[in-house]
Backbone as CSV, one residue per row, in Angstrom:
resi,resn,N_x,N_y,N_z,CA_x,CA_y,CA_z,C_x,C_y,C_z
1,UNK,-7.276,-36.643,-1.116,-7.072,-35.319,-1.718,-8.415,-34.616,-1.870
2,UNK,-8.431,-33.337,-1.510,-9.630,-32.515,-1.646,-9.367,-31.421,-2.668
3,UNK,-10.348,-31.140,-3.517,-10.204,-30.124,-4.554,-11.129,-28.954,-4.262
4,UNK,-10.631,-27.753,-4.590,-11.377,-26.514,-4.388,-11.379,-25.723,-5.693
5,UNK,-12.555,-25.326,-6.134,-12.661,-24.529,-7.354,-12.214,-23.101,-7.074
6,UNK,-11.505,-22.504,-8.032,-11.103,-21.113,-7.873,-11.216,-20.369,-9.196
7,UNK,-11.370,-19.051,-9.079,-11.291,-18.130,-10.217,-10.212,-17.100,-9.919
8,UNK,-9.433,-16.785,-10.936,-8.427,-15.721,-10.864,-9.032,-14.510,-11.574
9,UNK,-9.243,-13.441,-10.824,-10.002,-12.301,-11.326,-9.134,-11.048,-11.313
10,UNK,-9.199,-10.276,-12.392,-8.579,-8.953,-12.431,-9.633,-7.931,-12.024
11,UNK,-9.382,-7.249,-10.897,-10.352,-6.313,-10.327,-9.974,-4.874,-10.627
12,UNK,-10.984,-4.031,-10.721,-10.867,-2.621,-11.090,-10.365,-2.460,-12.523
13,UNK,-10.752,-3.403,-13.360,-10.429,-3.340,-14.786,-11.411,-4.219,-15.550
14,UNK,-11.659,-3.863,-16.812,-12.445,-4.740,-17.676,-11.568,-5.404,-18.729
15,UNK,-10.248,-5.259,-18.570,-9.302,-5.814,-19.527,-8.462,-6.902,-18.874
16,UNK,-8.107,-7.953,-19.609,-7.206,-8.955,-19.038,-5.853,-8.329,-18.712
17,UNK,-5.293,-8.731,-17.564,-3.984,-8.273,-17.086,-4.002,-6.804,-16.646
18,UNK,-5.192,-6.244,-16.433,-5.301,-4.894,-15.896,-5.701,-4.943,-14.434
19,UNK,-5.703,-3.794,-13.784,-6.131,-3.723,-12.397,-5.308,-4.617,-11.488
20,UNK,-5.978,-5.227,-10.510,-5.292,-6.009,-9.486,-5.859,-7.414,-9.444
21,UNK,-5.002,-8.407,-9.524,-5.430,-9.794,-9.532,-5.763,-10.324,-8.152
22,UNK,-6.706,-11.243,-8.113,-7.088,-11.903,-6.863,-7.636,-13.283,-7.198
23,UNK,-7.201,-14.305,-6.477,-7.765,-15.641,-6.628,-8.853,-15.841,-5.596
24,UNK,-9.994,-16.354,-6.047,-11.177,-16.549,-5.204,-11.431,-18.050,-5.089
25,UNK,-11.303,-18.596,-3.872,-11.538,-20.016,-3.638,-12.943,-20.223,-3.085
26,UNK,-13.686,-21.149,-3.710,-15.060,-21.421,-3.315,-15.131,-22.600,-2.344
27,UNK,-16.139,-22.560,-1.475,-16.382,-23.647,-0.504,-15.114,-23.982,0.269
28,UNK,-14.459,-22.935,0.765,-13.137,-23.083,1.382,-13.171,-22.958,2.898
29,UNK,-14.322,-23.179,3.509,-14.429,-23.019,4.955,-13.590,-23.995,5.753
30,UNK,-13.202,-25.116,5.141,-12.411,-26.109,5.874,-10.926,-25.770,5.936
31,UNK,-10.496,-24.777,5.182,-9.071,-24.448,5.137,-8.673,-23.605,6.338
32,UNK,-7.567,-23.962,6.978,-7.097,-23.180,8.118,-6.249,-22.004,7.631
33,UNK,-5.945,-21.099,8.549,-5.233,-19.866,8.194,-3.870,-20.156,7.584
34,UNK,-3.160,-21.128,8.116,-1.827,-21.453,7.601,-1.900,-21.866,6.133
35,UNK,-2.893,-22.668,5.791,-3.052,-23.112,4.402,-3.450,-21.947,3.500
36,UNK,-4.337,-21.090,3.979,-4.755,-19.933,3.184,-3.566,-19.018,2.881
37,UNK,-2.733,-18.764,3.888,-1.557,-17.925,3.674,-0.581,-18.584,2.698
38,UNK,-0.433,-19.886,2.802,0.461,-20.598,1.880,-0.044,-20.501,0.449
39,UNK,-1.371,-20.542,0.277,-1.929,-20.408,-1.068,-1.637,-19.027,-1.633
40,UNK,-1.786,-17.975,-0.818,-1.477,-16.620,-1.279,-0.022,-16.534,-1.711
41,UNK,0.881,-17.091,-0.926,2.307,-17.067,-1.301,2.530,-17.827,-2.607
42,UNK,1.803,-18.915,-2.795,1.949,-19.711,-4.024,1.546,-18.909,-5.258
43,UNK,0.528,-18.072,-5.120,0.061,-17.290,-6.265,0.914,-16.054,-6.533
44,UNK,1.668,-15.597,-5.521,2.415,-14.324,-5.586,1.497,-13.121,-5.745
45,UNK,0.228,-13.280,-5.413,-0.716,-12.166,-5.413,-0.657,-11.426,-4.077
46,UNK,-1.249,-10.235,-4.053,-1.285,-9.478,-2.809,-2.245,-10.106,-1.809
47,UNK,-3.443,-10.489,-2.279,-4.470,-11.052,-1.416,-5.276,-12.083,-2.187
48,UNK,-5.893,-12.999,-1.445,-6.850,-13.949,-2.004,-8.037,-14.036,-1.051
49,UNK,-9.178,-14.479,-1.585,-10.358,-14.644,-0.739,-10.779,-16.103,-0.701
50,UNK,-11.418,-16.452,0.424,-11.826,-17.818,0.688,-13.282,-17.763,1.151
51,UNK,-14.157,-18.430,0.403,-15.596,-18.281,0.595,-16.180,-19.483,1.324
52,UNK,-17.220,-19.203,2.113,-17.946,-20.259,2.812,-19.352,-19.765,3.082
53,UNK,-20.270,-20.659,3.416,-21.644,-20.226,3.685,-21.702,-19.282,4.886
54,UNK,-22.739,-18.442,4.895,-22.965,-17.504,5.986,-24.375,-17.668,6.520
55,UNK,-24.542,-17.480,7.817,-25.868,-17.515,8.432,-26.472,-16.130,8.560
56,UNK,-25.690,-15.083,8.236,-26.177,-13.711,8.415,-26.123,-12.899,7.124
57,UNK,-25.565,-13.466,6.057,-25.426,-12.752,4.791,-25.525,-13.764,3.657
58,UNK,-25.335,-13.301,2.431,-25.396,-14.208,1.279,-24.183,-15.124,1.206
59,UNK,-23.045,-14.643,1.650,-21.813,-15.425,1.593,-20.836,-14.851,2.614
60,UNK,-19.997,-15.690,3.170,-18.939,-15.232,4.072,-17.629,-15.201,3.305
61,UNK,-16.893,-14.100,3.459,-15.639,-13.901,2.746,-14.515,-13.715,3.758
62,UNK,-13.455,-14.513,3.621,-12.246,-14.325,4.426,-11.144,-13.815,3.505
63,UNK,-10.393,-12.846,3.997,-9.365,-12.173,3.206,-7.995,-12.487,3.801
64,UNK,-7.059,-12.924,2.947,-5.731,-13.256,3.435,-4.642,-12.577,2.616
65,UNK,-3.651,-12.036,3.312,-2.358,-11.686,2.748,-1.458,-12.906,2.862
66,UNK,-0.232,-12.785,2.361,0.738,-13.862,2.543,1.118,-14.035,4.006
67,UNK,0.941,-12.966,4.790,1.424,-12.974,6.170,0.329,-13.160,7.215
68,UNK,-0.926,-12.860,6.880,-1.967,-12.895,7.901,-3.350,-12.724,7.274
69,UNK,-4.367,-12.961,8.098,-5.746,-12.670,7.712,-6.054,-11.224,8.043
70,UNK,-6.822,-10.562,7.182,-7.246,-9.191,7.422,-8.772,-9.139,7.366
71,UNK,-9.389,-8.130,7.999,-10.856,-8.130,8.084,-11.568,-7.796,6.782
72,UNK,-10.906,-7.049,5.904,-11.589,-6.555,4.706,-10.538,-6.107,3.702
73,UNK,-10.884,-6.153,2.429,-10.020,-5.607,1.380,-10.894,-5.277,0.183
74,UNK,-10.514,-4.226,-0.546,-11.364,-3.706,-1.603,-11.326,-4.493,-2.897
75,UNK,-10.118,-4.617,-3.492,-10.087,-5.290,-4.792,-10.492,-6.760,-4.679
76,UNK,-10.188,-7.471,-3.578,-10.699,-8.833,-3.469,-12.224,-8.910,-3.351
77,UNK,-12.859,-7.845,-2.827,-14.323,-7.825,-2.787,-14.888,-7.748,-4.205
78,UNK,-14.317,-6.855,-5.017,-14.727,-6.776,-6.429,-14.524,-8.121,-7.110
79,UNK,-13.354,-8.730,-6.873,-13.029,-10.013,-7.500,-13.989,-11.108,-7.054
80,UNK,-14.300,-11.136,-5.771,-15.196,-12.164,-5.237,-16.562,-12.092,-5.901
81,UNK,-17.112,-10.896,-6.005,-18.447,-10.750,-6.596,-18.407,-11.095,-8.086
82,UNK,-17.357,-10.673,-8.793,-17.231,-11.018,-10.215,-17.177,-12.531,-10.405
83,UNK,-16.495,-13.223,-9.508,-16.430,-14.681,-9.569,-17.802,-15.306,-9.330
84,UNK,-18.527,-14.796,-8.344,-19.871,-15.315,-8.069,-20.799,-15.096,-9.257
85,UNK,-20.682,-13.913,-9.888,-21.503,-13.632,-11.072,-21.167,-14.605,-12.194
86,UNK,-19.888,-14.818,-12.446,-19.460,-15.695,-13.532,-19.943,-17.125,-13.329
87,UNK,-20.064,-17.555,-12.073,-20.501,-18.919,-11.780,-22.017,-19.025,-11.588
88,UNK,-22.734,-17.921,-11.805,-24.179,-17.946,-11.669,-24.652,-18.121,-10.237
89,UNK,-23.863,-17.649,-9.272,-24.176,-17.844,-7.862,-24.798,-16.614,-7.209
90,UNK,-25.168,-15.617,-8.005,-25.832,-14.432,-7.468,-27.277,-14.395,-7.941
91,UNK,-28.102,-13.704,-7.163,-29.513,-13.546,-7.520,-29.837,-12.059,-7.468
92,UNK,-30.322,-11.526,-8.559,-30.710,-10.130,-8.582,-29.517,-9.201,-8.661
93,UNK,-29.729,-7.973,-8.239,-28.737,-6.909,-8.398,-28.001,-6.575,-7.115
94,UNK,-28.269,-7.315,-6.052,-27.646,-6.991,-4.785,-27.117,-8.216,-4.072
95,UNK,-26.212,-7.978,-3.123,-25.568,-9.054,-2.396,-25.057,-8.468,-1.090
96,UNK,-25.089,-9.260,-0.026,-24.503,-8.844,1.240,-23.418,-9.835,1.614
97,UNK,-22.236,-9.321,1.899,-21.091,-10.142,2.261,-20.839,-10.062,3.756
98,UNK,-20.603,-11.192,4.370,-20.141,-11.211,5.752,-18.618,-11.137,5.738
99,UNK,-18.055,-10.103,6.346,-16.606,-9.921,6.394,-16.175,-9.688,7.834
100,UNK,-14.872,-9.684,8.062,-14.360,-9.402,9.387,-14.594,-7.977,9.824
101,UNK,-14.929,-7.094,8.877,-15.222,-5.694,9.185,-16.718,-5.447,9.289
102,UNK,-17.518,-6.496,9.251,-18.967,-6.354,9.311,-19.619,-6.728,7.990
103,UNK,-20.900,-6.445,7.885,-21.642,-6.751,6.669,-21.392,-5.668,5.630
104,UNK,-21.072,-6.091,4.408,-20.785,-5.163,3.318,-21.821,-5.364,2.221
105,UNK,-22.590,-4.309,1.945,-23.602,-4.366,0.893,-22.951,-4.117,-0.462
106,UNK,-23.354,-4.894,-1.450,-22.776,-4.820,-2.791,-23.903,-4.725,-3.815
107,UNK,-23.706,-3.856,-4.810,-24.622,-3.764,-5.935,-23.916,-4.281,-7.183
108,UNK,-24.686,-4.905,-8.072,-24.102,-5.548,-9.253,-24.814,-5.054,-10.500
109,UNK,-24.019,-4.623,-11.483,-24.531,-4.272,-12.806,-23.749,-5.119,-13.809
110,UNK,-24.403,-6.167,-14.323,-23.714,-7.087,-15.226,-24.027,-6.818,-16.693
111,UNK,-24.435,-5.586,-16.999,-24.771,-5.246,-18.386,-23.540,-5.143,-19.273
112,UNK,-22.346,-5.136,-18.679,-21.104,-4.977,-19.436,-20.526,-6.313,-19.883
113,UNK,-21.336,-7.323,-19.934,-20.875,-8.622,-20.408,-20.032,-9.343,-19.377
114,UNK,-18.780,-9.647,-19.735,-17.942,-10.479,-18.876,-17.176,-9.681,-17.830
115,UNK,-17.479,-8.407,-17.641,-16.815,-7.594,-16.619,-17.867,-6.781,-15.870
116,UNK,-18.596,-7.410,-14.931,-19.659,-6.692,-14.233,-19.112,-5.531,-13.413
117,UNK,-19.938,-4.503,-13.284,-19.603,-3.371,-12.423,-20.110,-3.686,-11.029
118,UNK,-19.191,-3.667,-10.066,-19.513,-4.009,-8.676,-19.326,-2.758,-7.822
119,UNK,-20.340,-2.427,-7.049,-20.273,-1.271,-6.149,-20.393,-1.748,-4.720
120,UNK,-19.372,-1.506,-3.931,-19.403,-1.867,-2.514,-19.576,-0.600,-1.688
121,UNK,-20.357,-0.688,-0.637,-20.505,0.418,0.302,-19.656,0.106,1.520
122,UNK,-18.508,0.763,1.607,-17.613,0.552,2.735,-18.176,1.262,3.969
123,UNK,-17.812,0.748,5.142,-18.378,1.246,6.390,-17.923,2.682,6.656
124,UNK,-18.620,3.338,7.571,-18.275,4.713,7.950,-16.820,4.780,8.396
125,UNK,-16.105,5.821,7.979,-14.676,5.885,8.289,-14.389,6.087,9.769
126,UNK,-13.300,5.505,10.199,-12.739,5.788,11.519,-11.469,6.601,11.292
127,UNK,-11.441,7.791,11.860,-10.285,8.668,11.710,-9.384,8.503,12.925
128,UNK,-8.179,8.007,12.659,-7.224,7.760,13.719,-6.280,8.928,13.923
129,UNK,-5.098,8.670,14.457,-4.170,9.747,14.803,-3.532,10.407,13.585
130,UNK,-3.236,11.701,13.734,-2.349,12.379,12.792,-0.931,11.894,13.034
131,UNK,-0.106,11.950,11.974,1.266,11.460,12.076,2.250,12.524,11.616
132,UNK,3.443,12.569,12.210,4.456,13.552,11.800,4.864,13.362,10.343
133,UNK,4.935,14.464,9.611,5.272,14.374,8.189,6.655,13.776,7.971
134,UNK,7.618,14.128,8.818,8.969,13.618,8.593,9.040,12.112,8.807
135,UNK,8.275,11.595,9.760,8.268,10.156,10.027,7.676,9.394,8.848
136,UNK,6.580,9.928,8.282,5.944,9.282,7.130,6.796,9.454,5.876
137,UNK,7.358,10.632,5.667,8.176,10.888,4.482,9.350,9.925,4.403
138,UNK,9.942,9.598,5.563,11.095,8.699,5.578,10.747,7.323,5.027
139,UNK,9.484,6.906,5.166,9.070,5.591,4.663,9.223,5.523,3.144
140,UNK,8.967,6.642,2.469,9.089,6.674,1.012,10.369,7.300,0.514
141,UNK,11.303,7.606,1.428,12.579,8.256,1.099,12.361,9.581,0.358
142,UNK,11.388,10.353,0.862,11.133,11.684,0.313,11.284,12.697,1.446
143,UNK,11.063,13.971,1.146,11.184,15.018,2.150,9.816,15.341,2.757
144,UNK,9.845,15.817,3.993,8.590,16.191,4.651,7.837,17.249,3.851
145,UNK,8.576,18.126,3.166,7.954,19.194,2.380,7.215,18.666,1.152
146,UNK,7.481,17.403,0.784,6.776,16.801,-0.352,5.343,16.414,0.000
147,UNK,5.014,16.419,1.294,3.685,16.055,1.774,2.915,17.339,2.044
148,UNK,1.743,17.500,1.420,1.052,18.799,1.462,-0.070,18.864,2.493
149,UNK,-0.362,17.769,3.183,-1.383,17.766,4.239,-0.944,16.780,5.310
150,UNK,-1.405,16.986,6.522,-0.980,16.136,7.633,-1.438,14.696,7.419
151,UNK,-0.504,13.735,7.383,-0.904,12.334,7.230,-1.768,11.889,8.406
152,UNK,-2.708,11.002,8.117,-3.622,10.527,9.154,-3.996,9.080,8.878
153,UNK,-4.122,8.306,9.941,-4.626,6.942,9.828,-6.144,6.995,9.663
154,UNK,-6.632,6.354,8.604,-8.070,6.315,8.319,-8.431,4.888,7.922
155,UNK,-9.596,4.437,8.341,-10.072,3.102,7.985,-11.521,3.143,7.569
156,UNK,-11.833,2.479,6.453,-13.217,2.156,6.105,-13.356,0.633,6.057
157,UNK,-12.679,-0.024,6.964,-12.645,-1.480,7.040,-11.247,-2.005,7.236
158,UNK,-10.241,-1.235,6.788,-8.835,-1.598,6.942,-8.043,-0.292,7.026
159,UNK,-7.182,-0.131,8.038,-6.521,1.167,8.234,-5.325,1.390,7.319
160,UNK,-5.195,2.634,6.869,-4.039,3.083,6.083,-3.648,4.477,6.557
161,UNK,-2.390,4.812,6.331,-1.907,6.161,6.610,-2.062,6.977,5.327
162,UNK,-3.095,7.787,5.243,-3.364,8.546,4.023,-2.400,9.724,3.953
163,UNK,-1.660,9.794,2.834,-0.579,10.773,2.686,-0.696,11.429,1.317
164,UNK,-0.973,12.733,1.297,-1.172,13.469,0.049,0.145,14.143,-0.345
165,UNK,0.581,13.858,-1.567,1.861,14.364,-2.052,1.678,15.573,-2.967
166,UNK,2.766,16.306,-3.134,2.748,17.558,-3.899,2.419,17.328,-5.365
167,UNK,3.026,16.317,-5.983,2.797,16.090,-7.406,3.229,14.674,-7.769
168,UNK,3.037,14.318,-9.044,3.358,12.968,-9.487,4.855,12.725,-9.607
169,UNK,5.652,13.758,-9.686,7.102,13.559,-9.668,7.528,12.941,-8.334
170,UNK,6.960,13.449,-7.248,7.244,12.876,-5.937,6.704,11.449,-5.858
171,UNK,5.505,11.240,-6.373,4.898,9.911,-6.363,5.790,8.900,-7.077
172,UNK,6.374,9.317,-8.181,7.227,8.413,-8.955,8.532,8.101,-8.226
173,UNK,9.022,9.052,-7.426,10.312,8.881,-6.739,10.228,8.000,-5.496
174,UNK,9.049,7.629,-5.075,8.906,6.851,-3.843,9.737,5.570,-3.891
175,UNK,10.377,5.289,-2.774,11.211,4.089,-2.645,11.074,3.605,-1.205
176,UNK,10.481,2.452,-1.008,10.142,1.997,0.336,11.388,1.741,1.179
177,UNK,11.409,2.347,2.363,12.425,2.091,3.372,11.770,1.239,4.454
178,UNK,12.082,-0.060,4.472,11.419,-0.981,5.391,11.732,-0.625,6.842
179,UNK,12.958,-0.157,7.105,13.301,0.255,8.457,12.463,1.427,8.920
180,UNK,12.254,2.409,8.038,11.413,3.557,8.379,9.959,3.134,8.554
181,UNK,9.515,2.147,7.770,8.154,1.637,7.939,8.007,0.965,9.301
182,UNK,9.035,0.256,9.732,9.000,-0.366,11.054,8.947,0.701,12.153
183,UNK,9.660,1.802,11.959,9.614,2.885,12.949,8.237,3.544,12.979
184,UNK,7.599,3.670,11.806,6.235,4.206,11.764,5.278,3.271,12.484
185,UNK,5.425,1.960,12.255,4.572,0.986,12.934,4.767,1.062,14.447
186,UNK,6.024,1.194,14.882,6.295,1.287,16.317,5.673,2.550,16.911
187,UNK,5.729,3.644,16.155,5.110,4.889,16.603,3.610,4.702,16.832
188,UNK,3.003,3.845,16.020,1.573,3.572,16.134,1.267,2.454,17.130
189,UNK,2.326,1.899,17.741,2.135,0.862,18.737,2.013,-0.530,18.183
190,UNK,2.542,-0.746,16.963,2.467,-2.061,16.321,3.871,-2.616,16.100
191,UNK,3.950,-3.934,16.038,5.236,-4.568,15.762,5.263,-5.210,14.383
192,UNK,4.288,-4.865,13.527,4.221,-5.419,12.176,4.394,-4.292,11.166
193,UNK,4.918,-4.642,10.006,5.066,-3.643,8.948,4.074,-3.855,7.816
194,UNK,3.137,-4.802,7.963,2.154,-5.050,6.904,0.789,-4.534,7.302
195,UNK,0.764,-3.412,8.011,-0.505,-2.780,8.335,-0.279,-1.278,8.481
196,UNK,-1.316,-0.515,8.117,-1.276,0.938,8.209,-0.149,1.557,7.382
197,UNK,0.177,0.937,6.249,1.187,1.519,5.367,0.704,2.854,4.822
198,UNK,1.627,3.750,4.473,1.209,4.980,3.791,0.555,4.666,2.442
199,UNK,-0.600,5.248,2.221,-1.231,5.213,0.908,-0.964,6.580,0.303
200,UNK,-0.088,6.604,-0.684,0.409,7.839,-1.262,-0.517,8.289,-2.385
201,UNK,-1.019,9.505,-2.315,-2.006,9.967,-3.286,-1.641,11.353,-3.798
202,UNK,-1.909,11.587,-5.080,-1.773,12.911,-5.672,-3.111,13.339,-6.249
203,UNK,-3.338,14.633,-6.261,-4.524,15.190,-6.894,-4.245,15.318,-8.383
204,UNK,-5.167,14.795,-9.195,-4.946,14.680,-10.639,-4.625,13.243,-10.983
205,UNK,-5.281,12.733,-12.010,-5.150,11.322,-12.337,-3.950,10.993,-13.196
206,UNK,-3.760,9.706,-13.445,-2.737,9.241,-14.378,-3.177,9.473,-15.815
207,UNK,-4.490,9.602,-16.021,-5.062,9.886,-17.331,-6.013,11.070,-17.173
208,UNK,-6.443,11.678,-18.276,-7.402,12.789,-18.164,-8.709,12.405,-17.477
209,UNK,-9.036,11.117,-17.460,-10.287,10.674,-16.838,-10.200,10.614,-15.324
210,UNK,-8.994,10.655,-14.773,-8.823,10.465,-13.351,-8.750,11.758,-12.570
211,UNK,-9.127,11.682,-11.280,-9.045,12.824,-10.375,-7.967,12.643,-9.308
212,UNK,-7.632,11.390,-8.998,-6.525,11.101,-8.094,-5.695,9.964,-8.679
213,UNK,-4.441,9.910,-8.259,-3.536,8.836,-8.676,-2.721,8.435,-7.460
214,UNK,-2.629,7.131,-7.206,-2.072,6.660,-5.943,-1.098,5.507,-6.139
215,UNK,-0.307,5.264,-5.077,0.558,4.090,-5.009,0.516,3.542,-3.585
216,UNK,0.718,2.235,-3.472,0.865,1.587,-2.175,2.052,0.648,-2.260
217,UNK,3.110,0.945,-1.512,4.313,0.124,-1.459,4.236,-0.772,-0.233
218,UNK,4.610,-2.037,-0.393,4.381,-3.053,0.631,5.699,-3.731,1.001
219,UNK,5.837,-4.079,2.275,7.004,-4.809,2.757,6.836,-6.311,2.518
220,UNK,7.933,-7.073,2.446,7.840,-8.528,2.336,7.063,-9.104,3.531
221,UNK,6.387,-10.292,3.349,6.503,-11.204,2.212,5.535,-10.917,1.073
222,UNK,4.770,-9.834,1.145,3.868,-9.491,0.051,4.655,-8.963,-1.138
223,UNK,4.037,-8.893,-2.318,4.688,-8.243,-3.463,5.038,-6.794,-3.126
224,UNK,6.019,-6.200,-3.807,6.511,-4.870,-3.408,5.543,-3.716,-3.637
225,UNK,4.561,-3.888,-4.527,3.613,-2.807,-4.773,2.260,-3.389,-5.135
226,UNK,1.208,-2.729,-4.648,-0.159,-3.144,-4.935,-0.651,-2.399,-6.167
227,UNK,-1.303,-3.121,-7.085,-1.723,-2.494,-8.336,-2.953,-1.608,-8.166
228,UNK,-3.898,-2.029,-7.342,-5.053,-1.172,-7.032,-5.581,-1.586,-5.669
229,UNK,-5.805,-0.602,-4.810,-6.139,-0.857,-3.414,-7.505,-0.259,-3.104
230,UNK,-8.545,-1.081,-3.178,-9.902,-0.559,-3.020,-10.213,-0.104,-1.616
231,UNK,-9.710,-0.801,-0.596,-9.975,-0.391,0.779,-9.275,0.924,1.093
232,UNK,-8.040,1.089,0.619,-7.320,2.351,0.825,-7.975,3.484,0.046
233,UNK,-8.539,3.171,-1.113,-9.235,4.199,-1.898,-10.427,4.743,-1.124
234,UNK,-11.159,3.874,-0.440,-12.274,4.335,0.379,-11.809,5.216,1.526
235,UNK,-10.727,4.798,2.201,-10.192,5.602,3.297,-9.669,6.936,2.781
236,UNK,-9.001,6.914,1.638,-8.480,8.135,1.030,-9.603,9.104,0.669
237,UNK,-10.699,8.574,0.129,-11.826,9.427,-0.247,-12.415,10.126,0.976
238,UNK,-12.568,9.375,2.063,-13.091,9.969,3.290,-12.166,11.062,3.806
239,UNK,-10.861,10.828,3.753,-9.878,11.820,4.207,-9.947,13.086,3.352
240,UNK,-9.947,12.927,2.044,-9.963,14.088,1.155,-11.232,14.913,1.342
241,UNK,-12.377,14.239,1.502,-13.651,14.943,1.665,-13.704,15.656,3.020
242,UNK,-13.253,14.982,4.058,-13.302,15.582,5.386,-12.416,16.827,5.478
243,UNK,-11.269,16.784,4.810,-10.306,17.875,4.935,-10.400,18.898,3.798
244,UNK,-11.446,18.812,2.996,-11.683,19.814,1.960,-10.685,19.780,0.815
245,UNK,-10.137,18.594,0.528,-9.132,18.478,-0.528,-9.722,18.019,-1.852
246,UNK,-11.018,17.777,-1.895,-11.737,17.516,-3.145,-12.966,18.422,-3.167
247,UNK,-13.348,18.836,-4.361,-14.463,19.778,-4.494,-15.818,19.094,-4.364
248,UNK,-15.912,17.872,-4.841,-17.179,17.151,-4.788,-16.990,15.780,-4.185
249,UNK,-18.091,15.172,-3.772,-18.011,13.885,-3.093,-17.857,12.721,-4.075
250,UNK,-17.983,12.982,-5.391,-17.832,11.943,-6.410,-16.582,12.227,-7.239
251,UNK,-15.750,11.206,-7.441,-14.555,11.380,-8.256,-14.074,10.024,-8.761
252,UNK,-13.090,10.072,-9.660,-12.515,8.853,-10.235,-11.090,8.680,-9.735
253,UNK,-10.814,7.530,-9.138,-9.495,7.223,-8.593,-8.763,6.279,-9.538
254,UNK,-7.467,6.515,-9.711,-6.643,5.672,-10.584,-5.406,5.191,-9.832
255,UNK,-4.938,4.011,-10.225,-3.762,3.403,-9.596,-3.249,2.303,-10.521
256,UNK,-1.961,2.018,-10.457,-1.387,0.874,-11.153,-0.862,1.136,-12.543
257,UNK,-1.033,2.353,-13.080,-0.655,2.620,-14.465,0.850,2.455,-14.698
258,UNK,1.672,2.860,-13.738,3.127,2.745,-13.917,3.617,1.310,-13.757
259,UNK,2.734,0.420,-13.286,3.060,-0.993,-13.184,2.621,-1.754,-14.427
260,UNK,2.003,-1.047,-15.378,1.445,-1.716,-16.548,0.145,-2.428,-16.253
261,UNK,-0.494,-2.087,-15.112,-1.764,-2.697,-14.721,-2.750,-1.586,-14.362
262,UNK,-3.176,-0.782,-15.319,-4.031,0.360,-15.004,-5.366,-0.059,-14.397
263,UNK,-5.722,0.624,-13.306,-6.994,0.361,-12.650,-7.733,1.650,-12.370
264,UNK,-9.045,1.547,-12.264,-9.867,2.738,-12.073,-11.077,2.382,-11.210
265,UNK,-11.424,3.310,-10.307,-12.618,3.154,-9.486,-13.402,4.451,-9.490
266,UNK,-14.715,4.328,-9.449,-15.590,5.474,-9.266,-15.990,5.513,-7.790
267,UNK,-15.840,6.669,-7.190,-15.956,6.791,-5.741,-17.013,7.834,-5.386
268,UNK,-17.788,7.543,-4.359,-18.749,8.512,-3.833,-18.705,8.467,-2.313
269,UNK,-18.433,9.609,-1.699,-18.454,9.710,-0.241,-19.875,10.055,0.196
270,UNK,-20.372,9.337,1.182,-21.747,9.517,1.637,-21.775,10.405,2.884
271,UNK,-22.569,11.479,2.822,-22.721,12.356,3.964,-21.823,13.571,3.900
272,UNK,-22.062,14.545,4.769,-21.259,15.771,4.796,-19.870,15.495,5.359
273,UNK,-18.923,16.412,5.146,-17.546,16.170,5.598,-17.423,15.842,7.076
274,UNK,-18.271,16.426,7.904,-18.174,16.187,9.339,-18.946,14.988,9.836
275,UNK,-19.677,14.309,8.964,-20.506,13.173,9.387,-20.615,12.161,8.246
276,UNK,-19.491,11.645,7.812,-19.462,10.685,6.700,-20.022,9.350,7.181
277,UNK,-20.989,8.815,6.440,-21.646,7.579,6.850,-21.132,6.351,6.115
278,UNK,-20.332,6.542,5.085,-19.796,5.425,4.312,-19.177,5.928,3.030
279,UNK,-18.592,5.005,2.278,-17.987,5.342,0.992,-18.351,4.256,-0.010
280,UNK,-18.900,4.672,-1.141,-19.219,3.743,-2.230,-18.036,3.707,-3.203
281,UNK,-17.535,2.518,-3.451,-16.412,2.334,-4.373,-16.854,1.337,-5.441
282,UNK,-16.785,1.754,-6.707,-17.260,0.929,-7.818,-16.112,0.584,-8.751
283,UNK,-16.084,-0.662,-9.200,-15.087,-1.087,-10.171,-15.530,-2.356,-10.866
284,UNK,-14.929,-2.615,-11.994,-15.266,-3.814,-12.754,-14.323,-4.957,-12.385
285,UNK,-14.798,-6.176,-12.595,-13.990,-7.358,-12.355,-14.141,-8.335,-13.506
286,UNK,-13.022,-8.909,-13.936,-13.029,-9.814,-15.086,-12.317,-11.113,-14.736
287,UNK,-13.029,-12.224,-14.847,-12.405,-13.529,-14.599,-11.382,-13.803,-15.695
288,UNK,-10.144,-14.024,-15.282,-9.063,-14.274,-16.232,-8.852,-15.768,-16.467
289,UNK,-8.908,-16.549,-15.401,-8.756,-17.994,-15.545,-9.419,-18.685,-14.358
290,UNK,-9.722,-19.957,-14.537,-10.374,-20.748,-13.508,-9.701,-22.098,-13.419
291,UNK,-9.831,-22.732,-12.236,-9.203,-24.038,-12.087,-9.561,-24.703,-10.795
292,UNK,-8.757,-25.690,-10.422,-8.952,-26.475,-9.217,-7.660,-26.479,-8.402
293,UNK,-7.813,-26.269,-7.106,-6.705,-26.405,-6.169,-6.818,-27.785,-5.532
294,UNK,-5.744,-28.560,-5.561,-5.744,-29.922,-5.033,-4.872,-29.989,-3.795
295,UNK,-5.462,-30.331,-2.676,-4.722,-30.407,-1.406,-4.898,-31.793,-0.777
C-alpha cells in the first residue's frame, strides 16, 4: 500500500465551505490517469490536482476532472498554491507552475494568515469562433434574445463559450439541456460535452462589491454546477475587455452565491483590447482539511 498526502482547499474564499473545493495530492507523479479520475469521482469535486517535481518550474501540476485530464484550471491553481503555502513548500513571494497550458507565474501574499492571496497570470487569450445565439441559448433553456452579445469561444488556458446574459433573472432561470450541449459540441467539431461549456455571465455582481456574476452548468459525470471557475473568469475578462463590455481592465468577479458557496476574484486584463497579453486572476485559498490517500 502506498500513501499520498492531500489537502482539501476552498479556493476563491477565505471562509470554510466558501468558494470552490479542490483536493491537492502531493508527490503523485506515479498515479496514472485512470486512478486520478477515480479519485476525483470519489471526492465528488469538480477537479483535483496532482503534484510532482518539475525540471522547468517550481512544481508540475496535473489537473483532472472526473472524466479526463485538462491542461489548466483556475480554482485548482489557487488551491494548489494555498496547499503548498500551508505545508511550507514555497519560497518567497513567487512561484512558477508547469501545467499542460504552459508555465503559469503565480504571486503569493500570505499576510492574511491562513488564507493567502494567490494571483495567477493566465496566458494570452485565444479567441475562437463566434456561435449562434439560438444554439447557445438552447443549452440553458433560455431564449436567444436573453443573450446580449454574440457568444464566442475564448481560452486563457482552457476554452469556454463566453455568453453574456441580459440580467440575473435570466441567469437564475438557466437549466442545462444536455442534448443541446451535445449539439453545441458537435457544432464545434467535438464529441464530448465536458468542454467549451457556456460560461454564463451578467454585468453587476451578486453583492455590491461585485462587477460580474456568473454560473457554469456541467454535464455528468461532473457535479451539475461549478461554484467558482477561475479559468473561465480569465476567458470572460478577456472577452468583456476586447468587446468593450467593461469600462476598465480591473474588476471583481463573483460566482457561487446561489449555491451557498460565495466566491470572489479580483481580475486585471493586461494590454489594450486589441492586443491582450494575459489576464491576472487573484483569489484566496483556505485549507479545510488534510489527510492521507491509501492505495
